[in-house]
C-alpha positions, 0 to 999 in steps of 0.5 A: 469259290462258289462253294465258299461264297455259299458257305459264307452266305449261309454262315451270315444267314445263320449268324443273322438268324442267331442274332435274331433268336438272341434278340428274342431270347434277350427280350424273353429273358427281360420279360421273364425278369420283369414278370419275376419282379412283378410276381415277387412284388405281388408275393411281398404285398400278399405276405405283408397283407397276411402279416397285417391281418394276423397282427389285426386278428391278434390285436382283436383277440387281445382286445376281446380277451381283455373285454372277456376278462373284464366281464368275468371279473364283473360276473364274479363280483356279482356272483360273490354278491349274490352268494352273500345275499343268498346266505343272508336270505338262508339265515333269514329263512332259518330264523323265520322257520324257527319263529314259525315253529315257536309260534306253532308250538305256542298256538298248539299249547294254548289250543290244547290248554283251552281245549283242556279247560273246556273239557274240564268245564264240560265235565262239570257242566255236562253230567251224562250217563257215565257219572255216578252220584254218591248219595248214601250215608257212610256206614261203620266207623269213620276211618282215615282215608288214604284216598281222596274223600268224596262228599255225598252229593259230589259227582264222580266222573267215570269218563276216560277211566278204565273199568278194570284196575289192571288196565289203567293207562299208567306207565311203569317209570321205575328205575329198575328197568 
């Protein structure tokens, strides 16, 4: 009996110990469940924050895209305007270059004409060593002359003429070439 009593006591102690352990396990389980709920709430909160950030980032990106599209449209308009202006200025430049060419040609024409007139006047006024006066009388019969007639006291200019008739500066422009 003593043994039985000891055994009973031992069983009661074990039961008590098991109940205490059970209480501790239940308490630990409750703490774990509480921690689990708290962690799940934290996870949900973080997921919501992340979703809000993504939505905000998308909203910002869309706003920036719209802003950039607006800027691009403005810049394309400015580009088209400046291309039109550039085309106008290029046409104006071409016209001015044409006018400049015409003005230069006119200037050169009048300069050359004035120089030619001055040269012609200089030949008449400036008789130098290359001018030969024809002062002799014509001898023999007067025949019809094919060449230009020169009076006896008219000056003949040899300036610019080649001394040799074979080396004249006339160019053969005949069609048989």
